[in-house]
N, C-alpha and C positions, 0 to 999 in steps of 0.2 A: 324682506326682499323676496321677490318672485323670480324664478328662473323660467325663461321661455325659449323655445326653439322656433325661430321664425325664418322661413325661407332657407333652412339649413344652417343658420347661424345661431349662436347662443347669445342671449341677452339677459341682463339682470335689471329688474324694474323695482324701484322702491316706491310702491304705491299701496294704497288701501286695498285689501283683498277683495272688496266689493266693487272696485272700479271695473266698469265694463271693458272687455278686451278691446273694443273699438278705440277707446280713448288711450289705452296703453300703446296700441299700435301707432296711432296718430301723434299723440302728444309726448309720449315718453321715448318711443323708439324712433319716431320721425318718418314712418311710412304712411304717407298721406294719400295713397291711391285708394284706400278703403274709405268710403264716404259715410257721413252721418245723414240719414234721411228722416226717419220718423221717430226713432228711439224706442219703438215698441215691437220690433222684429216683424213688421208687416210689409215694408216696402222692398227690402232686400238690397239696398244700396251698400250696406255694410257686410255683405257676404264674403266670407273667407272659408278656407278649408281647414277643418280640424281632423287630423289623421285621414285626409281625403274626403271628408264629409262636408258638404256645403252647409255652413252654419252662419247665422246672423249674429255678428259679433257685438251688436249693441245690447243684446240681452244676456250675454254670457259674462258672469263675473270672472275676473282674471284668476281667482282662486280655484275655479272649476276646470281650468285648462290642464293643470298638472303637467305631465310629461308628453302630452299630445303635440304632434308636429303641426305647426301653423303655416299655411301657405297663403300669402296675400297676392294681389294682382301683380305686385312687383316681382314675385317669385315664380310666376307661371311660365314665363319664357325661360328656355334653357340654353346656356352658352350663346346668348345673343340671338337665338332663333325663336321667333314668336311661336306660341302655342297655336295649334290649328284653329282654335276658336278665335283667338285674337286676329289671325290672318283672315278668317272668314268675315269677321266684323269689318275689316278694312275693305275687303273685296265686295261686300254688299252695302257699303256706305250706311251702316247701321246707326252710328251715333248722330244725334242732332245736338242737343245741349251737352250730352256726354255724362251728365251727373250720375245716372244710375248704371252706367255701362260697366264699371269695374265689378260691381256686385252681380250684374247679369252675366258677364263673362265667367265669373267664378262658379255661378250656379250651373251654367251650361257645360263647363268643363267637367264638373262632377257628374252631371247627367250622362254625358258621353262616356265617362269612365265606367259607369254602372250599366249603361244601355247604349252600346256603340251604334245602334241603328234605330233611333226612336221614330215612331210615327207621330202624326199631329196630336193624337190623343195623349200619347206619352208626354209630349212637350207641354201640352196644356195642363196636365195634372202635376207636373214637377216644377215647371218654371212659373213661379207665382210672383216674381219680381215686378214691381210697378215702374213703368216708363211713362212719365207725364207727356212726353213728346208723341207717344203712340206709335213707336217704330216696330210694333209687334210682327208685322208681315216681313220686314227686313230681318228681324231676329229669327223668325221661323226659317226663312230662306238660308240664312247664315248657318243655322244649326244643321240643316240638311246637307249643306255644302261641307261643313266640318266633319260630319259623320262619314262622308265619302272620301275624305282626305286620308 
């Protein structure tokens, strides 16, 4: 039995310790906002925060999580108020298909926590999530807006 702290709540998961965190979040706990994309930690659709660090959950075995606090897209808003990145995404009409967006938002929230005023070079070096719709300019605009919020 694995104990997890997800979005401030405690969960017990009876899974193989090698199970990727992504599948525990989606299939065992039922938090489906974190998406499967590539399965090899390249696309970023599965990005969550482990103790505040953007982490691609498809490549992390649940046994490696330990006591770290996990935040998923479902836990980013606080008391019904959207996180400033979520609001910027809406204001800049970022999503098209939306599939990569939860992971992208989680990566950007971690970036802004560590670097509250990133320039374009900072964004390019940190945000390596893949968006097949190509909304990168809207993403960049939303990041700059969220940084000013």
